[in-house]
PyMOL commands that place a pseudoatom at each C-alpha (Angstrom):
pseudoatom trace, name=CA, resn=MET, resi=1, chain=A, elem=C, hetatm=0, pos=[36.914, -49.939, 49.664]
pseudoatom trace, name=CA, resn=GLN, resi=2, chain=A, elem=C, hetatm=0, pos=[37.880, -51.936, 46.645]
pseudoatom trace, name=CA, resn=GLN, resi=3, chain=A, elem=C, hetatm=0, pos=[41.374, -51.666, 45.269]
pseudoatom trace, name=CA, resn=SER, resi=4, chain=A, elem=C, hetatm=0, pos=[41.838, -50.658, 41.597]
pseudoatom trace, name=CA, resn=VAL, resi=5, chain=A, elem=C, hetatm=0, pos=[43.473, -53.199, 39.332]
pseudoatom trace, name=CA, resn=VAL, resi=6, chain=A, elem=C, hetatm=0, pos=[45.290, -50.368, 37.503]
pseudoatom trace, name=CA, resn=PRO, resi=7, chain=A, elem=C, hetatm=0, pos=[48.143, -48.858, 39.436]
pseudoatom trace, name=CA, resn=GLU, resi=8, chain=A, elem=C, hetatm=0, pos=[47.713, -45.257, 40.435]
pseudoatom trace, name=CA, resn=LEU, resi=9, chain=A, elem=C, hetatm=0, pos=[49.316, -42.949, 37.877]
pseudoatom trace, name=CA, resn=ALA, resi=10, chain=A, elem=C, hetatm=0, pos=[51.512, -40.115, 39.014]
pseudoatom trace, name=CA, resn=HIS, resi=11, chain=A, elem=C, hetatm=0, pos=[50.066, -37.551, 36.600]
pseudoatom trace, name=CA, resn=THR, resi=12, chain=A, elem=C, hetatm=0, pos=[46.529, -37.876, 37.950]
pseudoatom trace, name=CA, resn=GLN, resi=13, chain=A, elem=C, hetatm=0, pos=[47.531, -35.640, 40.818]
pseudoatom trace, name=CA, resn=THR, resi=14, chain=A, elem=C, hetatm=0, pos=[47.523, -31.969, 39.751]
pseudoatom trace, name=CA, resn=SER, resi=15, chain=A, elem=C, hetatm=0, pos=[49.852, -29.388, 41.065]
pseudoatom trace, name=CA, resn=PRO, resi=16, chain=A, elem=C, hetatm=0, pos=[49.608, -25.579, 40.887]
pseudoatom trace, name=CA, resn=ILE, resi=17, chain=A, elem=C, hetatm=0, pos=[52.312, -25.453, 38.211]
pseudoatom trace, name=CA, resn=GLN, resi=18, chain=A, elem=C, hetatm=0, pos=[50.181, -27.661, 35.911]
pseudoatom trace, name=CA, resn=TRP, resi=19, chain=A, elem=C, hetatm=0, pos=[47.211, -25.290, 36.301]
pseudoatom trace, name=CA, resn=VAL, resi=20, chain=A, elem=C, hetatm=0, pos=[49.420, -22.322, 35.393]
pseudoatom trace, name=CA, resn=ALA, resi=21, chain=A, elem=C, hetatm=0, pos=[50.828, -24.174, 32.370]
pseudoatom trace, name=CA, resn=THR, resi=22, chain=A, elem=C, hetatm=0, pos=[47.306, -25.093, 31.172]
pseudoatom trace, name=CA, resn=ALA, resi=23, chain=A, elem=C, hetatm=0, pos=[46.043, -21.519, 31.607]
pseudoatom trace, name=CA, resn=THR, resi=24, chain=A, elem=C, hetatm=0, pos=[49.083, -20.167, 29.731]
pseudoatom trace, name=CA, resn=ALA, resi=25, chain=A, elem=C, hetatm=0, pos=[48.544, -22.607, 26.865]
pseudoatom trace, name=CA, resn=ILE, resi=26, chain=A, elem=C, hetatm=0, pos=[44.841, -21.675, 26.554]
pseudoatom trace, name=CA, resn=ALA, resi=27, chain=A, elem=C, hetatm=0, pos=[45.686, -17.958, 26.629]
pseudoatom trace, name=CA, resn=GLY, resi=28, chain=A, elem=C, hetatm=0, pos=[48.231, -18.518, 23.866]
pseudoatom trace, name=CA, resn=VAL, resi=29, chain=A, elem=C, hetatm=0, pos=[45.688, -20.336, 21.667]
pseudoatom trace, name=CA, resn=VAL, resi=30, chain=A, elem=C, hetatm=0, pos=[43.109, -17.563, 22.166]
pseudoatom trace, name=CA, resn=ALA, resi=31, chain=A, elem=C, hetatm=0, pos=[45.687, -14.863, 21.368]
pseudoatom trace, name=CA, resn=LEU, resi=32, chain=A, elem=C, hetatm=0, pos=[46.870, -16.695, 18.267]
pseudoatom trace, name=CA, resn=SER, resi=33, chain=A, elem=C, hetatm=0, pos=[43.316, -17.255, 17.009]
pseudoatom trace, name=CA, resn=SER, resi=34, chain=A, elem=C, hetatm=0, pos=[42.617, -13.519, 17.176]
pseudoatom trace, name=CA, resn=VAL, resi=35, chain=A, elem=C, hetatm=0, pos=[45.542, -12.898, 14.813]
pseudoatom trace, name=CA, resn=LEU, resi=36, chain=A, elem=C, hetatm=0, pos=[44.955, -15.748, 12.375]
pseudoatom trace, name=CA, resn=HIS, resi=37, chain=A, elem=C, hetatm=0, pos=[41.578, -15.805, 10.594]
pseudoatom trace, name=CA, resn=PRO, resi=38, chain=A, elem=C, hetatm=0, pos=[40.237, -18.250, 8.016]
pseudoatom trace, name=CA, resn=ASP, resi=39, chain=A, elem=C, hetatm=0, pos=[39.018, -16.895, 4.675]
pseudoatom trace, name=CA, resn=PRO, resi=40, chain=A, elem=C, hetatm=0, pos=[35.527, -15.433, 4.936]
pseudoatom trace, name=CA, resn=ALA, resi=41, chain=A, elem=C, hetatm=0, pos=[32.706, -17.718, 3.822]
pseudoatom trace, name=CA, resn=ARG, resi=42, chain=A, elem=C, hetatm=0, pos=[31.406, -17.145, 0.324]
pseudoatom trace, name=CA, resn=ALA, resi=43, chain=A, elem=C, hetatm=0, pos=[28.078, -18.030, -1.203]
pseudoatom trace, name=CA, resn=ALA, resi=44, chain=A, elem=C, hetatm=0, pos=[29.611, -18.490, -4.653]
pseudoatom trace, name=CA, resn=GLN, resi=45, chain=A, elem=C, hetatm=0, pos=[30.485, -21.911, -5.958]
pseudoatom trace, name=CA, resn=PRO, resi=46, chain=A, elem=C, hetatm=0, pos=[34.143, -22.957, -5.906]
pseudoatom trace, name=CA, resn=GLY, resi=47, chain=A, elem=C, hetatm=0, pos=[35.931, -21.716, -8.983]
pseudoatom trace, name=CA, resn=ALA, resi=48, chain=A, elem=C, hetatm=0, pos=[33.619, -18.760, -9.452]
pseudoatom trace, name=CA, resn=GLY, resi=49, chain=A, elem=C, hetatm=0, pos=[35.711, -15.627, -9.219]
pseudoatom trace, name=CA, resn=PRO, resi=50, chain=A, elem=C, hetatm=0, pos=[34.856, -12.838, -6.831]
pseudoatom trace, name=CA, resn=LYS, resi=51, chain=A, elem=C, hetatm=0, pos=[31.839, -10.841, -7.919]
pseudoatom trace, name=CA, resn=THR, resi=52, chain=A, elem=C, hetatm=0, pos=[31.191, -7.242, -7.122]
pseudoatom trace, name=CA, resn=ALA, resi=53, chain=A, elem=C, hetatm=0, pos=[27.796, -6.500, -5.658]
pseudoatom trace, name=CA, resn=THR, resi=54, chain=A, elem=C, hetatm=0, pos=[25.792, -3.866, -7.482]
pseudoatom trace, name=CA, resn=ALA, resi=55, chain=A, elem=C, hetatm=0, pos=[23.314, -1.728, -5.669]
pseudoatom trace, name=CA, resn=PRO, resi=56, chain=A, elem=C, hetatm=0, pos=[19.722, -2.237, -6.796]
pseudoatom trace, name=CA, resn=VAL, resi=57, chain=A, elem=C, hetatm=0, pos=[18.465, 0.457, -9.129]
pseudoatom trace, name=CA, resn=ALA, resi=58, chain=A, elem=C, hetatm=0, pos=[15.568, 2.464, -7.755]
pseudoatom trace, name=CA, resn=ALA, resi=59, chain=A, elem=C, hetatm=0, pos=[12.371, 2.631, -9.766]
pseudoatom trace, name=CA, resn=PRO, resi=60, chain=A, elem=C, hetatm=0, pos=[11.546, 6.036, -11.259]
pseudoatom trace, name=CA, resn=ASP, resi=61, chain=A, elem=C, hetatm=0, pos=[9.572, 8.360, -8.981]
pseudoatom trace, name=CA, resn=PRO, resi=62, chain=A, elem=C, hetatm=0, pos=[6.524, 9.844, -10.761]
pseudoatom trace, name=CA, resn=THR, resi=63, chain=A, elem=C, hetatm=0, pos=[6.643, 13.029, -8.664]
pseudoatom trace, name=CA, resn=GLY, resi=64, chain=A, elem=C, hetatm=0, pos=[7.068, 16.054, -10.918]
pseudoatom trace, name=CA, resn=VAL, resi=65, chain=A, elem=C, hetatm=0, pos=[6.812, 14.118, -14.193]
pseudoatom trace, name=CA, resn=ASP, resi=66, chain=A, elem=C, hetatm=0, pos=[5.132, 15.995, -17.055]
pseudoatom trace, name=CA, resn=PHE, resi=67, chain=A, elem=C, hetatm=0, pos=[2.353, 13.525, -17.942]
pseudoatom trace, name=CA, resn=PRO, resi=68, chain=A, elem=C, hetatm=0, pos=[0.557, 13.936, -21.297]
pseudoatom trace, name=CA, resn=ILE, resi=69, chain=A, elem=C, hetatm=0, pos=[-2.793, 14.792, -19.689]
pseudoatom trace, name=CA, resn=THR, resi=70, chain=A, elem=C, hetatm=0, pos=[-4.615, 18.126, -19.841]
pseudoatom trace, name=CA, resn=CYS, resi=71, chain=A, elem=C, hetatm=0, pos=[-6.120, 19.163, -16.513]
pseudoatom trace, name=CA, resn=GLY, resi=72, chain=A, elem=C, hetatm=0, pos=[-6.747, 22.869, -17.008]
pseudoatom trace, name=CA, resn=PRO, resi=73, chain=A, elem=C, hetatm=0, pos=[-6.561, 24.733, -13.687]
pseudoatom trace, name=CA, resn=THR, resi=74, chain=A, elem=C, hetatm=0, pos=[-6.420, 21.532, -11.594]
pseudoatom trace, name=CA, resn=LYS, resi=75, chain=A, elem=C, hetatm=0, pos=[-3.256, 19.584, -10.955]
pseudoatom trace, name=CA, resn=VAL, resi=76, chain=A, elem=C, hetatm=0, pos=[-2.323, 16.051, -12.022]
pseudoatom trace, name=CA, resn=LEU, resi=77, chain=A, elem=C, hetatm=0, pos=[-2.832, 13.455, -9.293]
pseudoatom trace, name=CA, resn=VAL, resi=78, chain=A, elem=C, hetatm=0, pos=[-0.885, 10.160, -9.242]
pseudoatom trace, name=CA, resn=GLN, resi=79, chain=A, elem=C, hetatm=0, pos=[-3.473, 7.753, -7.822]
pseudoatom trace, name=CA, resn=LYS, resi=80, chain=A, elem=C, hetatm=0, pos=[-1.490, 4.534, -7.963]
pseudoatom trace, name=CA, resn=LYS, resi=81, chain=A, elem=C, hetatm=0, pos=[1.985, 3.442, -8.924]
pseudoatom trace, name=CA, resn=ALA, resi=82, chain=A, elem=C, hetatm=0, pos=[3.798, 0.141, -9.207]
pseudoatom trace, name=CA, resn=ALA, resi=83, chain=A, elem=C, hetatm=0, pos=[7.291, -0.807, -10.325]
pseudoatom trace, name=CA, resn=GLY, resi=84, chain=A, elem=C, hetatm=0, pos=[8.862, -3.761, -12.079]
pseudoatom trace, name=CA, resn=ASP, resi=85, chain=A, elem=C, hetatm=0, pos=[11.295, -4.649, -14.832]
pseudoatom trace, name=CA, resn=LEU, resi=86, chain=A, elem=C, hetatm=0, pos=[8.897, -4.700, -17.782]
pseudoatom trace, name=CA, resn=ASP, resi=87, chain=A, elem=C, hetatm=0, pos=[11.402, -4.890, -20.650]
pseudoatom trace, name=CA, resn=GLY, resi=88, chain=A, elem=C, hetatm=0, pos=[13.933, -7.296, -19.097]
pseudoatom trace, name=CA, resn=ASP, resi=89, chain=A, elem=C, hetatm=0, pos=[16.862, -4.854, -19.095]
pseudoatom trace, name=CA, resn=GLY, resi=90, chain=A, elem=C, hetatm=0, pos=[17.503, -5.235, -15.346]
pseudoatom trace, name=CA, resn=ARG, resi=91, chain=A, elem=C, hetatm=0, pos=[16.271, -1.705, -14.552]
pseudoatom trace, name=CA, resn=PRO, resi=92, chain=A, elem=C, hetatm=0, pos=[12.775, -1.233, -13.107]
pseudoatom trace, name=CA, resn=GLU, resi=93, chain=A, elem=C, hetatm=0, pos=[10.140, 0.891, -14.785]
pseudoatom trace, name=CA, resn=THR, resi=94, chain=A, elem=C, hetatm=0, pos=[7.287, 2.590, -12.943]
pseudoatom trace, name=CA, resn=VAL, resi=95, chain=A, elem=C, hetatm=0, pos=[3.695, 2.426, -14.132]
pseudoatom trace, name=CA, resn=ALA, resi=96, chain=A, elem=C, hetatm=0, pos=[1.559, 5.312, -12.888]
pseudoatom trace, name=CA, resn=VAL, resi=97, chain=A, elem=C, hetatm=0, pos=[-2.229, 5.673, -12.877]
pseudoatom trace, name=CA, resn=VAL, resi=98, chain=A, elem=C, hetatm=0, pos=[-2.991, 9.402, -13.007]
pseudoatom trace, name=CA, resn=ARG, resi=99, chain=A, elem=C, hetatm=0, pos=[-6.007, 11.677, -13.332]
pseudoatom trace, name=CA, resn=CYS, resi=100, chain=A, elem=C, hetatm=0, pos=[-6.893, 15.306, -12.909]
pseudoatom trace, name=CA, resn=ASP, resi=101, chain=A, elem=C, hetatm=0, pos=[-7.459, 16.261, -9.283]
pseudoatom trace, name=CA, resn=ALA, resi=102, chain=A, elem=C, hetatm=0, pos=[-11.091, 17.304, -9.739]
pseudoatom trace, name=CA, resn=GLY, resi=103, chain=A, elem=C, hetatm=0, pos=[-13.120, 18.169, -6.673]
pseudoatom trace, name=CA, resn=SER, resi=104, chain=A, elem=C, hetatm=0, pos=[-16.060, 15.994, -7.724]
pseudoatom trace, name=CA, resn=GLY, resi=105, chain=A, elem=C, hetatm=0, pos=[-17.082, 13.452, -10.337]
pseudoatom trace, name=CA, resn=THR, resi=106, chain=A, elem=C, hetatm=0, pos=[-14.994, 10.659, -11.750]
pseudoatom trace, name=CA, resn=PRO, resi=107, chain=A, elem=C, hetatm=0, pos=[-12.303, 12.063, -14.035]
pseudoatom trace, name=CA, resn=PRO, resi=108, chain=A, elem=C, hetatm=0, pos=[-10.834, 9.497, -16.432]
pseudoatom trace, name=CA, resn=ASN, resi=109, chain=A, elem=C, hetatm=0, pos=[-7.476, 7.868, -15.767]
pseudoatom trace, name=CA, resn=GLY, resi=110, chain=A, elem=C, hetatm=0, pos=[-4.347, 7.707, -17.816]
pseudoatom trace, name=CA, resn=VAL, resi=111, chain=A, elem=C, hetatm=0, pos=[-1.858, 4.858, -17.376]
pseudoatom trace, name=CA, resn=TYR, resi=112, chain=A, elem=C, hetatm=0, pos=[1.744, 5.695, -18.217]
pseudoatom trace, name=CA, resn=VAL, resi=113, chain=A, elem=C, hetatm=0, pos=[5.050, 3.798, -18.182]
pseudoatom trace, name=CA, resn=LEU, resi=114, chain=A, elem=C, hetatm=0, pos=[8.047, 5.738, -16.863]
pseudoatom trace, name=CA, resn=THR, resi=115, chain=A, elem=C, hetatm=0, pos=[11.726, 5.016, -17.223]
pseudoatom trace, name=CA, resn=GLN, resi=116, chain=A, elem=C, hetatm=0, pos=[14.808, 6.872, -16.082]
pseudoatom trace, name=CA, resn=ALA, resi=117, chain=A, elem=C, hetatm=0, pos=[18.125, 6.643, -17.835]
pseudoatom trace, name=CA, resn=GLU, resi=118, chain=A, elem=C, hetatm=0, pos=[21.230, 6.235, -15.714]
pseudoatom trace, name=CA, resn=GLY, resi=119, chain=A, elem=C, hetatm=0, pos=[22.397, 9.677, -14.627]
pseudoatom trace, name=CA, resn=ALA, resi=120, chain=A, elem=C, hetatm=0, pos=[19.151, 11.393, -15.706]
pseudoatom trace, name=CA, resn=LYS, resi=121, chain=A, elem=C, hetatm=0, pos=[17.625, 13.795, -13.193]
pseudoatom trace, name=CA, resn=GLN, resi=122, chain=A, elem=C, hetatm=0, pos=[13.996, 13.186, -14.121]
pseudoatom trace, name=CA, resn=PRO, resi=123, chain=A, elem=C, hetatm=0, pos=[12.047, 10.132, -15.354]
pseudoatom trace, name=CA, resn=ARG, resi=124, chain=A, elem=C, hetatm=0, pos=[10.222, 10.339, -18.666]
pseudoatom trace, name=CA, resn=VAL, resi=125, chain=A, elem=C, hetatm=0, pos=[7.025, 8.837, -20.056]
pseudoatom trace, name=CA, resn=VAL, resi=126, chain=A, elem=C, hetatm=0, pos=[7.856, 6.146, -22.619]
pseudoatom trace, name=CA, resn=ALA, resi=127, chain=A, elem=C, hetatm=0, pos=[4.404, 4.637, -23.194]
pseudoatom trace, name=CA, resn=THR, resi=128, chain=A, elem=C, hetatm=0, pos=[0.718, 5.414, -22.727]
pseudoatom trace, name=CA, resn=LEU, resi=129, chain=A, elem=C, hetatm=0, pos=[-1.280, 2.264, -21.913]
pseudoatom trace, name=CA, resn=VAL, resi=130, chain=A, elem=C, hetatm=0, pos=[-4.600, 4.018, -21.240]
pseudoatom trace, name=CA, resn=ASP, resi=131, chain=A, elem=C, hetatm=0, pos=[-5.308, 7.454, -22.693]
pseudoatom trace, name=CA, resn=PRO, resi=132, chain=A, elem=C, hetatm=0, pos=[-7.585, 9.714, -20.604]
pseudoatom trace, name=CA, resn=LYS, resi=133, chain=A, elem=C, hetatm=0, pos=[-9.443, 10.586, -23.832]
pseudoatom trace, name=CA, resn=ASP, resi=134, chain=A, elem=C, hetatm=0, pos=[-10.890, 7.036, -23.738]
pseudoatom trace, name=CA, resn=ARG, resi=135, chain=A, elem=C, hetatm=0, pos=[-12.894, 7.997, -20.574]
pseudoatom trace, name=CA, resn=LEU, resi=136, chain=A, elem=C, hetatm=0, pos=[-11.815, 4.910, -18.591]
pseudoatom trace, name=CA, resn=SER, resi=137, chain=A, elem=C, hetatm=0, pos=[-11.325, 4.462, -14.851]
pseudoatom trace, name=CA, resn=VAL, resi=138, chain=A, elem=C, hetatm=0, pos=[-8.657, 2.017, -13.660]
pseudoatom trace, name=CA, resn=THR, resi=139, chain=A, elem=C, hetatm=0, pos=[-9.118, -0.421, -10.760]
pseudoatom trace, name=CA, resn=ASP, resi=140, chain=A, elem=C, hetatm=0, pos=[-7.317, -3.613, -9.640]
pseudoatom trace, name=CA, resn=PHE, resi=141, chain=A, elem=C, hetatm=0, pos=[-4.034, -2.280, -10.974]
pseudoatom trace, name=CA, resn=ALA, resi=142, chain=A, elem=C, hetatm=0, pos=[-0.786, -4.301, -10.585]
pseudoatom trace, name=CA, resn=VAL, resi=143, chain=A, elem=C, hetatm=0, pos=[2.665, -4.911, -12.048]
pseudoatom trace, name=CA, resn=ARG, resi=144, chain=A, elem=C, hetatm=0, pos=[3.714, -8.565, -11.784]
pseudoatom trace, name=CA, resn=ASP, resi=145, chain=A, elem=C, hetatm=0, pos=[5.995, -10.922, -13.673]
pseudoatom trace, name=CA, resn=GLY, resi=146, chain=A, elem=C, hetatm=0, pos=[6.828, -8.349, -16.350]
pseudoatom trace, name=CA, resn=ALA, resi=147, chain=A, elem=C, hetatm=0, pos=[3.189, -7.502, -17.064]
pseudoatom trace, name=CA, resn=VAL, resi=148, chain=A, elem=C, hetatm=0, pos=[0.800, -4.678, -16.217]
pseudoatom trace, name=CA, resn=THR, resi=149, chain=A, elem=C, hetatm=0, pos=[-2.752, -5.729, -15.363]
pseudoatom trace, name=CA, resn=ALA, resi=150, chain=A, elem=C, hetatm=0, pos=[-5.810, -3.604, -14.664]
pseudoatom trace, name=CA, resn=THR, resi=151, chain=A, elem=C, hetatm=0, pos=[-9.574, -3.631, -14.652]
pseudoatom trace, name=CA, resn=LEU, resi=152, chain=A, elem=C, hetatm=0, pos=[-10.998, -0.861, -16.803]
pseudoatom trace, name=CA, resn=LEU, resi=153, chain=A, elem=C, hetatm=0, pos=[-14.393, 0.698, -16.168]
pseudoatom trace, name=CA, resn=GLY, resi=154, chain=A, elem=C, hetatm=0, pos=[-16.000, 2.539, -19.058]
pseudoatom trace, name=CA, resn=TYR, resi=155, chain=A, elem=C, hetatm=0, pos=[-19.203, 3.809, -20.622]
pseudoatom trace, name=CA, resn=SER, resi=156, chain=A, elem=C, hetatm=0, pos=[-21.411, 2.354, -23.344]
pseudoatom trace, name=CA, resn=SER, resi=157, chain=A, elem=C, hetatm=0, pos=[-22.377, 5.829, -24.584]
pseudoatom trace, name=CA, resn=THR, resi=158, chain=A, elem=C, hetatm=0, pos=[-21.896, 9.507, -23.827]
pseudoatom trace, name=CA, resn=ASP, resi=159, chain=A, elem=C, hetatm=0, pos=[-25.369, 9.488, -22.240]
pseudoatom trace, name=CA, resn=VAL, resi=160, chain=A, elem=C, hetatm=0, pos=[-24.121, 7.376, -19.292]
pseudoatom trace, name=CA, resn=PRO, resi=161, chain=A, elem=C, hetatm=0, pos=[-23.275, 9.671, -16.326]
pseudoatom trace, name=CA, resn=SER, resi=162, chain=A, elem=C, hetatm=0, pos=[-19.576, 9.791, -15.439]
pseudoatom trace, name=CA, resn=CYS, resi=163, chain=A, elem=C, hetatm=0, pos=[-20.408, 8.668, -11.897]
pseudoatom trace, name=CA, resn=CYS, resi=164, chain=A, elem=C, hetatm=0, pos=[-21.688, 5.306, -13.025]
pseudoatom trace, name=CA, resn=PRO, resi=165, chain=A, elem=C, hetatm=0, pos=[-19.564, 3.351, -15.536]
pseudoatom trace, name=CA, resn=ASP, resi=166, chain=A, elem=C, hetatm=0, pos=[-21.587, 0.533, -17.102]
pseudoatom trace, name=CA, resn=LEU, resi=167, chain=A, elem=C, hetatm=0, pos=[-18.809, -1.445, -18.816]
pseudoatom trace, name=CA, resn=LYS, resi=168, chain=A, elem=C, hetatm=0, pos=[-16.000, -3.517, -17.292]
pseudoatom trace, name=CA, resn=ASP, resi=169, chain=A, elem=C, hetatm=0, pos=[-12.956, -4.942, -19.069]
pseudoatom trace, name=CA, resn=SER, resi=170, chain=A, elem=C, hetatm=0, pos=[-9.756, -6.712, -18.009]
pseudoatom trace, name=CA, resn=ALA, resi=171, chain=A, elem=C, hetatm=0, pos=[-6.502, -5.634, -19.614]
pseudoatom trace, name=CA, resn=LYS, resi=172, chain=A, elem=C, hetatm=0, pos=[-2.961, -6.965, -19.603]
pseudoatom trace, name=CA, resn=TRP, resi=173, chain=A, elem=C, hetatm=0, pos=[0.061, -5.376, -21.273]
pseudoatom trace, name=CA, resn=GLN, resi=174, chain=A, elem=C, hetatm=0, pos=[3.496, -6.920, -21.863]
pseudoatom trace, name=CA, resn=TRP, resi=175, chain=A, elem=C, hetatm=0, pos=[6.626, -5.664, -23.568]
pseudoatom trace, name=CA, resn=LYS, resi=176, chain=A, elem=C, hetatm=0, pos=[7.125, -7.565, -26.849]
pseudoatom trace, name=CA, resn=ASN, resi=177, chain=A, elem=C, hetatm=0, pos=[9.209, -6.648, -29.877]
pseudoatom trace, name=CA, resn=GLY, resi=178, chain=A, elem=C, hetatm=0, pos=[9.854, -3.097, -28.700]
pseudoatom trace, name=CA, resn=ALA, resi=179, chain=A, elem=C, hetatm=0, pos=[6.298, -2.148, -27.714]
pseudoatom trace, name=CA, resn=PHE, resi=180, chain=A, elem=C, hetatm=0, pos=[3.672, -2.765, -25.050]
pseudoatom trace, name=CA, resn=ILE, resi=181, chain=A, elem=C, hetatm=0, pos=[1.143, -5.226, -26.434]
pseudoatom trace, name=CA, resn=ARG, resi=182, chain=A, elem=C, hetatm=0, pos=[-2.300, -5.611, -24.926]
pseudoatom trace, name=CA, resn=SER, resi=183, chain=A, elem=C, hetatm=0, pos=[-3.039, -9.321, -24.706]
pseudoatom trace, name=CA, resn=THR, resi=184, chain=A, elem=C, hetatm=0, pos=[-6.746, -9.104, -23.898]
pseudoatom trace, name=CA, resn=PRO, resi=185, chain=A, elem=C, hetatm=0, pos=[-9.451, -7.913, -26.280]
pseudoatom trace, name=CA, resn=SER, resi=186, chain=A, elem=C, hetatm=0, pos=[-9.839, -4.149, -26.437]
pseudoatom trace, name=CA, resn=GLU, resi=187, chain=A, elem=C, hetatm=0, pos=[-13.645, -4.396, -26.691]
pseudoatom trace, name=CA, resn=ALA, resi=188, chain=A, elem=C, hetatm=0, pos=[-15.281, -3.686, -23.342]
pseudoatom trace, name=CA, resn=ARG, resi=189, chain=A, elem=C, hetatm=0, pos=[-17.591, -6.296, -21.861]
pseudoatom trace, name=CA, resn=SER, resi=190, chain=A, elem=C, hetatm=0, pos=[-20.796, -5.461, -20.081]
pseudoatom trace, name=CA, resn=ALA, resi=191, chain=A, elem=C, hetatm=0, pos=[-20.723, -5.586, -16.314]
for i in range(1, 191): cmd.bond("trace and resi %d" % i, "trace and resi %d" % (i + 1))
show_as sticks, trace
zoom trace
C-alpha cells in the first residue's frame, strides 16, 4: 500500500455527533424554507404593474332568439353558428345560419349577427347578412379574422326547383364604418 503525501486529516473521520449535527442543520433549512417563500413568478415585464385578469366574455347563445324570419306553423332551426369579435370591441358576436324547420324541400337560409350587451338576459339581432326572402342556401360558413364568409347557393329563376340551386356565389362580410360591408360582388355566378 502506498503512503499518501498529504497527512491524514482529523476531520475525515466521522462521528455520530457529526451525523446528528448535519441532520439537524438540514432539518432547519427545510423548515425555514417552508416559511420563507420568494415572490411568485410573473409573466409581465419588469416595471409593469400588476394586472387583473378578466374572464373571457361568452359569445351570445342563439337559443330562444326572436329571428326576423317567418316560418308559419314550423319552428326556426339554427343550422350553424360561429362566434368571433367582428367589430373589434373585445366582445364576441355570434353569427347564426337559420331556416324554417320544414319536413322536406330546401327552405332558404337567413344569416344573422347577434350581440349581447353586458348584463342583458337575451342576445339580439343587430344585422341581417342574408335575408331568407332572397331564396339562398348557405354552405361553407365560417367566422375568421373579423370576417364572415359563406358560399351562397341560389336560383337563376323561379322556374328552378328549390331542390336544385343552379347558381353559386362566394360572400364575405366585414364590419366597416358602423355596418357590415359585403366585399364580394352581390351578383351570383353560375355553377
